[in-house]
mmCIF file of the N, C-alpha and C atoms, coordinates in Angstrom:
data_MODEL
# 
_entry.id   MODEL 
# 
loop_
_atom_site.group_PDB 
_atom_site.id 
_atom_site.type_symbol 
_atom_site.label_atom_id 
_atom_site.label_alt_id 
_atom_site.label_comp_id 
_atom_site.label_asym_id 
_atom_site.label_entity_id 
_atom_site.label_seq_id 
_atom_site.pdbx_PDB_ins_code 
_atom_site.Cartn_x 
_atom_site.Cartn_y 
_atom_site.Cartn_z 
_atom_site.occupancy 
_atom_site.B_iso_or_equiv 
_atom_site.pdbx_formal_charge 
_atom_site.auth_seq_id 
_atom_site.auth_comp_id 
_atom_site.auth_asym_id 
_atom_site.auth_atom_id 
_atom_site.pdbx_PDB_model_num 
ATOM 1   N N  . MET A 1 1  ? 0.852   -1.173 0.000  1.00 0.00 ? 1  MET A N  1 
ATOM 2   C CA . MET A 1 1  ? 0.000   0.000  0.000  1.00 0.00 ? 1  MET A CA 1 
ATOM 3   C C  . MET A 1 1  ? 0.902   1.242  0.000  1.00 0.00 ? 1  MET A C  1 
ATOM 4   N N  . PRO A 1 2  ? 0.716   2.144  -0.956 1.00 0.00 ? 2  PRO A N  1 
ATOM 5   C CA . PRO A 1 2  ? 1.561   3.337  -1.010 1.00 0.00 ? 2  PRO A CA 1 
ATOM 6   C C  . PRO A 1 2  ? 1.221   4.289  0.129  1.00 0.00 ? 2  PRO A C  1 
ATOM 7   N N  . SER A 1 3  ? 2.242   4.963  0.599  1.00 0.00 ? 3  SER A N  1 
ATOM 8   C CA . SER A 1 3  ? 2.009   5.925  1.683  1.00 0.00 ? 3  SER A CA 1 
ATOM 9   C C  . SER A 1 3  ? 1.465   7.231  1.108  1.00 0.00 ? 3  SER A C  1 
ATOM 10  N N  . ARG A 1 4  ? 0.768   7.938  1.921  1.00 0.00 ? 4  ARG A N  1 
ATOM 11  C CA . ARG A 1 4  ? 0.153   9.198  1.496  1.00 0.00 ? 4  ARG A CA 1 
ATOM 12  C C  . ARG A 1 4  ? 1.158   10.322 1.659  1.00 0.00 ? 4  ARG A C  1 
ATOM 13  N N  . SER A 1 5  ? 1.269   11.138 0.663  1.00 0.00 ? 5  SER A N  1 
ATOM 14  C CA . SER A 1 5  ? 2.155   12.292 0.725  1.00 0.00 ? 5  SER A CA 1 
ATOM 15  C C  . SER A 1 5  ? 1.404   13.451 1.377  1.00 0.00 ? 5  SER A C  1 
ATOM 16  N N  . PHE A 1 6  ? 2.067   14.172 2.240  1.00 0.00 ? 6  PHE A N  1 
ATOM 17  C CA . PHE A 1 6  ? 1.442   15.308 2.905  1.00 0.00 ? 6  PHE A CA 1 
ATOM 18  C C  . PHE A 1 6  ? 1.772   16.629 2.217  1.00 0.00 ? 6  PHE A C  1 
ATOM 19  N N  . ARG A 1 7  ? 2.374   16.543 1.064  1.00 0.00 ? 7  ARG A N  1 
ATOM 20  C CA . ARG A 1 7  ? 2.660   17.743 0.289  1.00 0.00 ? 7  ARG A CA 1 
ATOM 21  C C  . ARG A 1 7  ? 1.377   18.232 -0.375 1.00 0.00 ? 7  ARG A C  1 
ATOM 22  N N  . PRO A 1 8  ? 1.237   19.520 -0.544 1.00 0.00 ? 8  PRO A N  1 
ATOM 23  C CA . PRO A 1 8  ? 0.031   20.031 -1.214 1.00 0.00 ? 8  PRO A CA 1 
ATOM 24  C C  . PRO A 1 8  ? -0.045  19.513 -2.649 1.00 0.00 ? 8  PRO A C  1 
ATOM 25  N N  . SER A 1 9  ? -1.210  19.119 -3.048 1.00 0.00 ? 9  SER A N  1 
ATOM 26  C CA . SER A 1 9  ? -1.376  18.636 -4.417 1.00 0.00 ? 9  SER A CA 1 
ATOM 27  C C  . SER A 1 9  ? -1.752  19.807 -5.323 1.00 0.00 ? 9  SER A C  1 
ATOM 28  N N  . ARG A 1 10 ? -1.483  19.647 -6.577 1.00 0.00 ? 10 ARG A N  1 
ATOM 29  C CA . ARG A 1 10 ? -1.798  20.702 -7.545 1.00 0.00 ? 10 ARG A CA 1 
ATOM 30  C C  . ARG A 1 10 ? -2.997  20.294 -8.397 1.00 0.00 ? 10 ARG A C  1 
ATOM 31  N N  . ARG A 1 11 ? -3.810  19.411 -7.889 1.00 0.00 ? 11 ARG A N  1 
ATOM 32  C CA . ARG A 1 11 ? -4.948  18.925 -8.661 1.00 0.00 ? 11 ARG A CA 1 
ATOM 33  C C  . ARG A 1 11 ? -5.995  20.001 -8.884 1.00 0.00 ? 11 ARG A C  1 
ATOM 34  N N  . GLY A 1 12 ? -6.346  20.705 -7.839 1.00 0.00 ? 12 GLY A N  1 
ATOM 35  C CA . GLY A 1 12 ? -7.413  21.699 -7.946 1.00 0.00 ? 12 GLY A CA 1 
ATOM 36  C C  . GLY A 1 12 ? -6.910  22.988 -8.560 1.00 0.00 ? 12 GLY A C  1 
ATOM 37  N N  . THR A 1 13 ? -7.680  23.531 -9.442 1.00 0.00 ? 13 THR A N  1 
ATOM 38  C CA . THR A 1 13 ? -7.321  24.833 -9.997 1.00 0.00 ? 13 THR A CA 1 
ATOM 39  C C  . THR A 1 13 ? -8.191  25.868 -9.313 1.00 0.00 ? 13 THR A C  1 
ATOM 40  N N  . HIS A 1 14 ? -7.578  26.838 -8.747 1.00 0.00 ? 14 HIS A N  1 
ATOM 41  C CA . HIS A 1 14 ? -8.309  27.876 -8.037 1.00 0.00 ? 14 HIS A CA 1 
ATOM 42  C C  . HIS A 1 14 ? -8.722  28.958 -9.017 1.00 0.00 ? 14 HIS A C  1 
ATOM 43  N N  . ARG A 1 15 ? -10.012 29.205 -9.052 1.00 0.00 ? 15 ARG A N  1 
ATOM 44  C CA . ARG A 1 15 ? -10.495 30.282 -9.904 1.00 0.00 ? 15 ARG A CA 1 
ATOM 45  C C  . ARG A 1 15 ? -10.337 31.592 -9.157 1.00 0.00 ? 15 ARG A C  1 
ATOM 46  N N  . PRO A 1 16 ? -9.887  32.611 -9.818 1.00 0.00 ? 16 PRO A N  1 
ATOM 47  C CA . PRO A 1 16 ? -9.783  33.904 -9.142 1.00 0.00 ? 16 PRO A CA 1 
ATOM 48  C C  . PRO A 1 16 ? -11.174 34.408 -8.778 1.00 0.00 ? 16 PRO A C  1 
ATOM 49  N N  . THR A 1 17 ? -11.315 34.906 -7.569 1.00 0.00 ? 17 THR A N  1 
ATOM 50  C CA . THR A 1 17 ? -12.614 35.403 -7.130 1.00 0.00 ? 17 THR A CA 1 
ATOM 51  C C  . THR A 1 17 ? -12.780 36.844 -7.575 1.00 0.00 ? 17 THR A C  1 
ATOM 52  N N  . ASP A 1 18 ? -13.993 37.166 -7.904 1.00 0.00 ? 18 ASP A N  1 
ATOM 53  C CA . ASP A 1 18 ? -14.306 38.534 -8.293 1.00 0.00 ? 18 ASP A CA 1 
ATOM 54  C C  . ASP A 1 18 ? -14.514 39.332 -7.008 1.00 0.00 ? 18 ASP A C  1 
ATOM 55  N N  . VAL A 1 19 ? -13.529 40.094 -6.620 1.00 0.00 ? 19 VAL A N  1 
ATOM 56  C CA . VAL A 1 19 ? -13.554 40.828 -5.355 1.00 0.00 ? 19 VAL A CA 1 
ATOM 57  C C  . VAL A 1 19 ? -14.693 41.835 -5.338 1.00 0.00 ? 19 VAL A C  1 
ATOM 58  N N  . ASP A 1 20 ? -14.927 42.492 -6.453 1.00 0.00 ? 20 ASP A N  1 
ATOM 59  C CA . ASP A 1 20 ? -16.010 43.479 -6.505 1.00 0.00 ? 20 ASP A CA 1 
ATOM 60  C C  . ASP A 1 20 ? -17.368 42.827 -6.267 1.00 0.00 ? 20 ASP A C  1 
ATOM 61  N N  . ALA A 1 21 ? -17.586 41.647 -6.846 1.00 0.00 ? 21 ALA A N  1 
ATOM 62  C CA . ALA A 1 21 ? -18.848 40.936 -6.640 1.00 0.00 ? 21 ALA A CA 1 
ATOM 63  C C  . ALA A 1 21 ? -18.981 40.494 -5.191 1.00 0.00 ? 21 ALA A C  1 
ATOM 64  N N  . LEU A 1 22 ? -17.890 40.068 -4.594 1.00 0.00 ? 22 LEU A N  1 
ATOM 65  C CA . LEU A 1 22 ? -17.903 39.654 -3.195 1.00 0.00 ? 22 LEU A CA 1 
ATOM 66  C C  . LEU A 1 22 ? -18.255 40.827 -2.280 1.00 0.00 ? 22 LEU A C  1 
ATOM 67  N N  . ILE A 1 23 ? -17.690 41.986 -2.561 1.00 0.00 ? 23 ILE A N  1 
ATOM 68  C CA . ILE A 1 23 ? -17.982 43.183 -1.766 1.00 0.00 ? 23 ILE A CA 1 
ATOM 69  C C  . ILE A 1 23 ? -19.438 43.596 -1.949 1.00 0.00 ? 23 ILE A C  1 
ATOM 70  N N  . ARG A 1 24 ? -19.940 43.535 -3.190 1.00 0.00 ? 24 ARG A N  1 
ATOM 71  C CA . ARG A 1 24 ? -21.351 43.874 -3.439 1.00 0.00 ? 24 ARG A CA 1 
ATOM 72  C C  . ARG A 1 24 ? -22.278 42.941 -2.672 1.00 0.00 ? 24 ARG A C  1 
ATOM 73  N N  . GLU A 1 25 ? -21.968 41.662 -2.681 1.00 0.00 ? 25 GLU A N  1 
ATOM 74  C CA . GLU A 1 25 ? -22.793 40.679 -1.977 1.00 0.00 ? 25 GLU A CA 1 
ATOM 75  C C  . GLU A 1 25 ? -22.784 40.926 -0.469 1.00 0.00 ? 25 GLU A C  1 
ATOM 76  N N  . ALA A 1 26 ? -21.623 41.211 0.092  1.00 0.00 ? 26 ALA A N  1 
ATOM 77  C CA . ALA A 1 26 ? -21.520 41.479 1.532  1.00 0.00 ? 26 ALA A CA 1 
ATOM 78  C C  . ALA A 1 26 ? -22.261 42.754 1.904  1.00 0.00 ? 26 ALA A C  1 
ATOM 79  N N  . THR A 1 27 ? -22.174 43.772 1.064  1.00 0.00 ? 27 THR A N  1 
ATOM 80  C CA . THR A 1 27 ? -22.870 45.032 1.328  1.00 0.00 ? 27 THR A CA 1 
ATOM 81  C C  . THR A 1 27 ? -24.377 44.834 1.277  1.00 0.00 ? 27 THR A C  1 
ATOM 82  N N  . THR A 1 28 ? -24.851 44.072 0.306  1.00 0.00 ? 28 THR A N  1 
ATOM 83  C CA . THR A 1 28 ? -26.283 43.793 0.197  1.00 0.00 ? 28 THR A CA 1 
ATOM 84  C C  . THR A 1 28 ? -26.777 43.022 1.414  1.00 0.00 ? 28 THR A C  1 
ATOM 85  N N  . ALA A 1 29 ? -26.009 42.039 1.858  1.00 0.00 ? 29 ALA A N  1 
ATOM 86  C CA . ALA A 1 29 ? -26.396 41.258 3.038  1.00 0.00 ? 29 ALA A CA 1 
ATOM 87  C C  . ALA A 1 29 ? -26.413 42.131 4.288  1.00 0.00 ? 29 ALA A C  1 
ATOM 88  N N  . ALA A 1 30 ? -25.459 43.049 4.411  1.00 0.00 ? 30 ALA A N  1 
ATOM 89  C CA . ALA A 1 30 ? -25.422 43.942 5.571  1.00 0.00 ? 30 ALA A CA 1 
ATOM 90  C C  . ALA A 1 30 ? -26.630 44.867 5.578  1.00 0.00 ? 30 ALA A C  1 
ATOM 91  N N  . ARG A 1 31 ? -27.009 45.372 4.419  1.00 0.00 ? 31 ARG A N  1 
ATOM 92  C CA . ARG A 1 31 ? -28.202 46.236 4.340  1.00 0.00 ? 31 ARG A CA 1 
ATOM 93  C C  . ARG A 1 31 ? -29.457 45.470 4.729  1.00 0.00 ? 31 ARG A C  1 
ATOM 94  N N  . ALA A 1 32 ? -29.559 44.223 4.287  1.00 0.00 ? 32 ALA A N  1 
ATOM 95  C CA . ALA A 1 32 ? -30.726 43.407 4.624  1.00 0.00 ? 32 ALA A CA 1 
ATOM 96  C C  . ALA A 1 32 ? -30.791 43.161 6.127  1.00 0.00 ? 32 ALA A C  1 
ATOM 97  N N  . ARG A 1 33 ? -29.633 42.910 6.751  1.00 0.00 ? 33 ARG A N  1 
ATOM 98  C CA . ARG A 1 33 ? -29.619 42.697 8.203  1.00 0.00 ? 33 ARG A CA 1 
ATOM 99  C C  . ARG A 1 33 ? -30.040 43.947 8.949  1.00 0.00 ? 33 ARG A C  1 
ATOM 100 N N  . GLN A 1 34 ? -29.652 45.111 8.463  1.00 0.00 ? 34 GLN A N  1 
ATOM 101 C CA . GLN A 1 34 ? -29.953 46.361 9.153  1.00 0.00 ? 34 GLN A CA 1 
ATOM 102 C C  . GLN A 1 34 ? -31.435 46.698 9.110  1.00 0.00 ? 34 GLN A C  1 
ATOM 103 N N  . GLN A 1 35 ? -32.189 46.030 8.256  1.00 0.00 ? 35 GLN A N  1 
ATOM 104 C CA . GLN A 1 35 ? -33.617 46.285 8.176  1.00 0.00 ? 35 GLN A CA 1 
ATOM 105 C C  . GLN A 1 35 ? -34.402 45.453 9.190  1.00 0.00 ? 35 GLN A C  1 
ATOM 106 N N  . GLY A 1 36 ? -33.748 44.528 9.867  1.00 0.00 ? 36 GLY A N  1 
ATOM 107 C CA . GLY A 1 36 ? -34.423 43.656 10.819 1.00 0.00 ? 36 GLY A CA 1 
ATOM 108 C C  . GLY A 1 36 ? -34.823 44.391 12.094 1.00 0.00 ? 36 GLY A C  1 
ATOM 109 N N  . TYR A 1 37 ? -35.780 43.809 12.818 1.00 0.00 ? 37 TYR A N  1 
ATOM 110 C CA . TYR A 1 37 ? -36.305 44.413 14.043 1.00 0.00 ? 37 TYR A CA 1 
ATOM 111 C C  . TYR A 1 37 ? -35.215 44.628 15.076 1.00 0.00 ? 37 TYR A C  1 
ATOM 112 N N  . ARG A 1 38 ? -34.395 43.595 15.300 1.00 0.00 ? 38 ARG A N  1 
ATOM 113 C CA . ARG A 1 38 ? -33.383 43.684 16.358 1.00 0.00 ? 38 ARG A CA 1 
ATOM 114 C C  . ARG A 1 38 ? -32.372 44.781 16.060 1.00 0.00 ? 38 ARG A C  1 
ATOM 115 N N  . GLU A 1 39 ? -31.939 44.881 14.827 1.00 0.00 ? 39 GLU A N  1 
ATOM 116 C CA . GLU A 1 39 ? -30.954 45.896 14.479 1.00 0.00 ? 39 GLU A CA 1 
ATOM 117 C C  . GLU A 1 39 ? -31.535 47.297 14.623 1.00 0.00 ? 39 GLU A C  1 
ATOM 118 N N  . ARG A 1 40 ? -32.795 47.464 14.201 1.00 0.00 ? 40 ARG A N  1 
ATOM 119 C CA . ARG A 1 40 ? -33.419 48.784 14.356 1.00 0.00 ? 40 ARG A CA 1 
ATOM 120 C C  . ARG A 1 40 ? -33.603 49.125 15.829 1.00 0.00 ? 40 ARG A C  1 
ATOM 121 N N  . SER A 1 41 ? -33.943 48.133 16.642 1.00 0.00 ? 41 SER A N  1 
ATOM 122 C CA . SER A 1 41 ? -34.108 48.360 18.072 1.00 0.00 ? 41 SER A CA 1 
ATOM 123 C C  . SER A 1 41 ? -32.777 48.706 18.730 1.00 0.00 ? 41 SER A C  1 
ATOM 124 N N  . LEU A 1 42 ? -31.718 48.006 18.347 1.00 0.00 ? 42 LEU A N  1 
ATOM 125 C CA . LEU A 1 42 ? -30.401 48.319 18.900 1.00 0.00 ? 42 LEU A CA 1 
ATOM 126 C C  . LEU A 1 42 ? -29.957 49.717 18.509 1.00 0.00 ? 42 LEU A C  1 
ATOM 127 N N  . GLU A 1 43 ? -30.323 50.133 17.300 1.00 0.00 ? 43 GLU A N  1 
ATOM 128 C CA . GLU A 1 43 ? -29.978 51.482 16.859 1.00 0.00 ? 43 GLU A CA 1 
ATOM 129 C C  . GLU A 1 43 ? -30.693 52.525 17.719 1.00 0.00 ? 43 GLU A C  1 
ATOM 130 N N  . LEU A 1 44 ? -31.927 52.248 18.087 1.00 0.00 ? 44 LEU A N  1 
ATOM 131 C CA . LEU A 1 44 ? -32.696 53.180 18.919 1.00 0.00 ? 44 LEU A CA 1 
ATOM 132 C C  . LEU A 1 44 ? -32.254 53.162 20.374 1.00 0.00 ? 44 LEU A C  1 
ATOM 133 N N  . HIS A 1 45 ? -32.111 51.952 20.939 1.00 0.00 ? 45 HIS A N  1 
ATOM 134 C CA . HIS A 1 45 ? -31.867 51.820 22.373 1.00 0.00 ? 45 HIS A CA 1 
ATOM 135 C C  . HIS A 1 45 ? -30.405 51.684 22.747 1.00 0.00 ? 45 HIS A C  1 
ATOM 136 N N  . GLY A 1 46 ? -29.563 51.311 21.800 1.00 0.00 ? 46 GLY A N  1 
ATOM 137 C CA . GLY A 1 46 ? -28.166 51.041 22.129 1.00 0.00 ? 46 GLY A CA 1 
ATOM 138 C C  . GLY A 1 46 ? -28.023 49.637 22.690 1.00 0.00 ? 46 GLY A C  1 
ATOM 139 N N  . TRP A 1 47 ? -26.781 49.226 22.928 1.00 0.00 ? 47 TRP A N  1 
ATOM 140 C CA . TRP A 1 47 ? -26.542 47.878 23.428 1.00 0.00 ? 47 TRP A CA 1 
ATOM 141 C C  . TRP A 1 47 ? -26.947 47.732 24.885 1.00 0.00 ? 47 TRP A C  1 
ATOM 142 N N  . ILE A 1 48 ? -26.713 48.736 25.694 1.00 0.00 ? 48 ILE A N  1 
ATOM 143 C CA . ILE A 1 48 ? -27.068 48.650 27.108 1.00 0.00 ? 48 ILE A CA 1 
ATOM 144 C C  . ILE A 1 48 ? -27.768 49.934 27.506 1.00 0.00 ? 48 ILE A C  1 
ATOM 145 N N  . CYS A 1 49 ? -29.017 49.829 27.908 1.00 0.00 ? 49 CYS A N  1 
ATOM 146 C CA . CYS A 1 49 ? -29.749 50.998 28.384 1.00 0.00 ? 49 CYS A CA 1 
ATOM 147 C C  . CYS A 1 49 ? -29.381 51.231 29.848 1.00 0.00 ? 49 CYS A C  1 
ATOM 148 N N  . PRO A 1 50 ? -29.287 52.477 30.282 1.00 0.00 ? 50 PRO A N  1 
ATOM 149 C CA . PRO A 1 50 ? -28.952 52.758 31.680 1.00 0.00 ? 50 PRO A CA 1 
ATOM 150 C C  . PRO A 1 50 ? -29.930 52.122 32.664 1.00 0.00 ? 50 PRO A C  1 
ATOM 151 N N  . ASP A 1 51 ? -31.201 52.051 32.293 1.00 0.00 ? 51 ASP A N  1 
ATOM 152 C CA . ASP A 1 51 ? -32.184 51.479 33.210 1.00 0.00 ? 51 ASP A CA 1 
ATOM 153 C C  . ASP A 1 51 ? -32.397 49.984 32.980 1.00 0.00 ? 51 ASP A C  1 
ATOM 154 N N  . GLY A 1 52 ? -31.616 49.377 32.089 1.00 0.00 ? 52 GLY A N  1 
ATOM 155 C CA . GLY A 1 52 ? -31.733 47.940 31.851 1.00 0.00 ? 52 GLY A CA 1 
ATOM 156 C C  . GLY A 1 52 ? -32.963 47.539 31.078 1.00 0.00 ? 52 GLY A C  1 
ATOM 157 N N  . SER A 1 53 ? -33.543 48.447 30.326 1.00 0.00 ? 53 SER A N  1 
ATOM 158 C CA . SER A 1 53 ? -34.805 48.157 29.653 1.00 0.00 ? 53 SER A CA 1 
ATOM 159 C C  . SER A 1 53 ? -34.633 47.611 28.245 1.00 0.00 ? 53 SER A C  1 
ATOM 160 N N  . ASN A 1 54 ? -33.446 47.256 27.853 1.00 0.00 ? 54 ASN A N  1 
ATOM 161 C CA . ASN A 1 54 ? -33.267 46.784 26.479 1.00 0.00 ? 54 ASN A CA 1 
ATOM 162 C C  . ASN A 1 54 ? -33.354 45.267 26.366 1.00 0.00 ? 54 ASN A C  1 
ATOM 163 N N  . TRP A 1 55 ? -34.066 44.612 27.240 1.00 0.00 ? 55 TRP A N  1 
ATOM 164 C CA . TRP A 1 55 ? -34.204 43.170 27.164 1.00 0.00 ? 55 TRP A CA 1 
ATOM 165 C C  . TRP A 1 55 ? -34.993 42.757 25.932 1.00 0.00 ? 55 TRP A C  1 
ATOM 166 N N  . GLU A 1 56 ? -35.657 43.712 25.275 1.00 0.00 ? 56 GLU A N  1 
ATOM 167 C CA . GLU A 1 56 ? -36.373 43.400 24.044 1.00 0.00 ? 56 GLU A CA 1 
ATOM 168 C C  . GLU A 1 56 ? -35.416 42.950 22.950 1.00 0.00 ? 56 GLU A C  1 
ATOM 169 N N  . ASN A 1 57 ? -34.145 43.310 23.077 1.00 0.00 ? 57 ASN A N  1 
ATOM 170 C CA . ASN A 1 57 ? -33.162 42.971 22.054 1.00 0.00 ? 57 ASN A CA 1 
ATOM 171 C C  . ASN A 1 57 ? -32.588 41.573 22.224 1.00 0.00 ? 57 ASN A C  1 
ATOM 172 N N  . LEU A 1 58 ? -32.981 40.864 23.255 1.00 0.00 ? 58 LEU A N  1 
ATOM 173 C CA . LEU A 1 58 ? -32.444 39.536 23.489 1.00 0.00 ? 58 LEU A CA 1 
ATOM 174 C C  . LEU A 1 58 ? -33.037 38.536 22.503 1.00 0.00 ? 58 LEU A C  1 
ATOM 175 N N  . CYS A 1 59 ? -32.460 37.355 22.449 1.00 0.00 ? 59 CYS A N  1 
ATOM 176 C CA . CYS A 1 59 ? -33.016 36.309 21.604 1.00 0.00 ? 59 CYS A CA 1 
ATOM 177 C C  . CYS A 1 59 ? -34.371 35.887 22.170 1.00 0.00 ? 59 CYS A C  1 
ATOM 178 N N  . VAL A 1 60 ? -35.126 35.148 21.396 1.00 0.00 ? 60 VAL A N  1 
ATOM 179 C CA . VAL A 1 60 ? -36.479 34.766 21.793 1.00 0.00 ? 60 VAL A CA 1 
ATOM 180 C C  . VAL A 1 60 ? -36.479 34.002 23.109 1.00 0.00 ? 60 VAL A C  1 
ATOM 181 N N  . ASP A 1 61 ? -35.554 33.057 23.272 1.00 0.00 ? 61 ASP A N  1 
ATOM 182 C CA . ASP A 1 61 ? -35.516 32.262 24.503 1.00 0.00 ? 61 ASP A CA 1 
ATOM 183 C C  . ASP A 1 61 ? -35.241 33.140 25.720 1.00 0.00 ? 61 ASP A C  1 
ATOM 184 N N  . CYS A 1 62 ? -34.279 34.053 25.605 1.00 0.00 ? 62 CYS A N  1 
ATOM 185 C CA . CYS A 1 62 ? -33.957 34.937 26.725 1.00 0.00 ? 62 CYS A CA 1 
ATOM 186 C C  . CYS A 1 62 ? -35.101 35.905 26.997 1.00 0.00 ? 62 CYS A C  1 
ATOM 187 N N  . HIS A 1 63 ? -35.755 36.354 25.945 1.00 0.00 ? 63 HIS A N  1 
ATOM 188 C CA . HIS A 1 63 ? -36.885 37.264 26.087 1.00 0.00 ? 63 HIS A CA 1 
ATOM 189 C C  . HIS A 1 63 ? -38.015 36.577 26.857 1.00 0.00 ? 63 HIS A C  1 
ATOM 190 N N  . GLU A 1 64 ? -38.341 35.349 26.462 1.00 0.00 ? 64 GLU A N  1 
ATOM 191 C CA . GLU A 1 64 ? -39.389 34.605 27.156 1.00 0.00 ? 64 GLU A CA 1 
ATOM 192 C C  . GLU A 1 64 ? -38.976 34.295 28.591 1.00 0.00 ? 64 GLU A C  1 
ATOM 193 N N  . ASP A 1 65 ? -37.706 33.988 28.812 1.00 0.00 ? 65 ASP A N  1 
ATOM 194 C CA . ASP A 1 65 ? -37.211 33.737 30.159 1.00 0.00 ? 65 ASP A CA 1 
ATOM 195 C C  . ASP A 1 65 ? -37.393 34.978 31.029 1.00 0.00 ? 65 ASP A C  1 
ATOM 196 N N  . GLU A 1 66 ? -37.116 36.140 30.456 1.00 0.00 ? 66 GLU A N  1 
ATOM 197 C CA . GLU A 1 66 ? -37.273 37.393 31.192 1.00 0.00 ? 66 GLU A CA 1 
ATOM 198 C C  . GLU A 1 66 ? -38.733 37.602 31.599 1.00 0.00 ? 66 GLU A C  1 
ATOM 199 N N  . HIS A 1 67 ? -39.657 37.277 30.700 1.00 0.00 ? 67 HIS A N  1 
ATOM 200 C CA . HIS A 1 67 ? -41.079 37.420 31.019 1.00 0.00 ? 67 HIS A CA 1 
ATOM 201 C C  . HIS A 1 67 ? -41.515 36.440 32.105 1.00 0.00 ? 67 HIS A C  1 
ATOM 202 N N  . THR A 1 68 ? -41.075 35.193 32.005 1.00 0.00 ? 68 THR A N  1 
ATOM 203 C CA . THR A 1 68 ? -41.563 34.177 32.930 1.00 0.00 ? 68 THR A CA 1 
ATOM 204 C C  . THR A 1 68 ? -40.914 34.246 34.302 1.00 0.00 ? 68 THR A C  1 
ATOM 205 N N  . ARG A 1 69 ? -39.775 34.910 34.439 1.00 0.00 ? 69 ARG A N  1 
ATOM 206 C CA . ARG A 1 69 ? -39.147 35.027 35.761 1.00 0.00 ? 69 ARG A CA 1 
ATOM 207 C C  . ARG A 1 69 ? -40.064 35.740 36.745 1.00 0.00 ? 69 ARG A C  1 
ATOM 208 N N  . GLY A 1 70 ? -40.630 36.844 36.319 1.00 0.00 ? 70 GLY A N  1 
ATOM 209 C CA . GLY A 1 70 ? -41.525 37.592 37.200 1.00 0.00 ? 70 GLY A CA 1 
ATOM 210 C C  . GLY A 1 70 ? -42.769 36.797 37.542 1.00 0.00 ? 70 GLY A C  1 
ATOM 211 N N  . VAL A 1 71 ? -43.332 36.135 36.545 1.00 0.00 ? 71 VAL A N  1 
ATOM 212 C CA . VAL A 1 71 ? -44.536 35.332 36.763 1.00 0.00 ? 71 VAL A CA 1 
ATOM 213 C C  . VAL A 1 71 ? -44.238 34.191 37.728 1.00 0.00 ? 71 VAL A C  1 
ATOM 214 N N  . LEU A 1 72 ? -43.123 33.504 37.512 1.00 0.00 ? 72 LEU A N  1 
ATOM 215 C CA . LEU A 1 72 ? -42.748 32.400 38.391 1.00 0.00 ? 72 LEU A CA 1 
ATOM 216 C C  . LEU A 1 72 ? -42.452 32.905 39.801 1.00 0.00 ? 72 LEU A C  1 
ATOM 217 N N  . GLY A 1 73 ? -41.762 34.034 39.898 1.00 0.00 ? 73 GLY A N  1 
ATOM 218 C CA . GLY A 1 73 ? -41.466 34.604 41.213 1.00 0.00 ? 73 GLY A CA 1 
ATOM 219 C C  . GLY A 1 73 ? -42.730 34.963 41.975 1.00 0.00 ? 73 GLY A C  1 
ATOM 220 N N  . ASP A 1 74 ? -43.686 35.571 41.273 1.00 0.00 ? 74 ASP A N  1 
ATOM 221 C CA . ASP A 1 74 ? -44.959 35.910 41.914 1.00 0.00 ? 74 ASP A CA 1 
ATOM 222 C C  . ASP A 1 74 ? -45.692 34.652 42.364 1.00 0.00 ? 74 ASP A C  1 
ATOM 223 N N  . TYR A 1 75 ? -45.663 33.623 41.542 1.00 0.00 ? 75 TYR A N  1 
ATOM 224 C CA . TYR A 1 75 ? -46.335 32.377 41.886 1.00 0.00 ? 75 TYR A CA 1 
ATOM 225 C C  . TYR A 1 75 ? -45.697 31.738 43.121 1.00 0.00 ? 75 TYR A C  1 
ATOM 226 N N  . LEU A 1 76 ? -44.364 31.694 43.143 1.00 0.00 ? 76 LEU A N  1 
ATOM 227 C CA . LEU A 1 76 ? -43.675 31.039 44.254 1.00 0.00 ? 76 LEU A CA 1 
ATOM 228 C C  . LEU A 1 76 ? -43.805 31.808 45.564 1.00 0.00 ? 76 LEU A C  1 
ATOM 229 N N  . THR A 1 77 ? -43.942 33.125 45.500 1.00 0.00 ? 77 THR A N  1 
ATOM 230 C CA . THR A 1 77 ? -44.096 33.911 46.727 1.00 0.00 ? 77 THR A CA 1 
ATOM 231 C C  . THR A 1 77 ? -45.558 34.111 47.102 1.00 0.00 ? 77 THR A C  1 
ATOM 232 N N  . GLY A 1 78 ? -46.471 33.623 46.260 1.00 0.00 ? 78 GLY A N  1 
ATOM 233 C CA . GLY A 1 78 ? -47.892 33.734 46.561 1.00 0.00 ? 78 GLY A CA 1 
ATOM 234 C C  . GLY A 1 78 ? -48.488 35.091 46.254 1.00 0.00 ? 78 GLY A C  1 
ATOM 235 N N  . LYS A 1 79 ? -47.868 35.878 45.390 1.00 0.00 ? 79 LYS A N  1 
ATOM 236 C CA . LYS A 1 79 ? -48.379 37.212 45.062 1.00 0.00 ? 79 LYS A CA 1 
ATOM 237 C C  . LYS A 1 79 ? -49.416 37.198 43.948 1.00 0.00 ? 79 LYS A C  1 
ATOM 238 N N  . ASP A 1 80 ? -49.617 36.095 43.302 1.00 0.00 ? 80 ASP A N  1 
ATOM 239 C CA . ASP A 1 80 ? -50.570 35.956 42.179 1.00 0.00 ? 80 ASP A CA 1 
ATOM 240 C C  . ASP A 1 80 ? -51.037 37.256 41.716 1.00 0.00 ? 80 ASP A C  1 
# 
């Protein structure tokens, strides 16, 4: 059984990438992301609000966790 050479092979031919097309694609994707709810909210509220009210910017799981903490706390302390 022949041993495997660890030298780079020249089998694949690398096509030159169109840098301008790559930049256009990245710019278009960035614009699309900036139109999303979270990005617009972060633009308005910033990453950290002084009063801690920017929990709306969290992921869905963290957002729901934030809502249910108060409900669970009220239930456990009997404040219904």
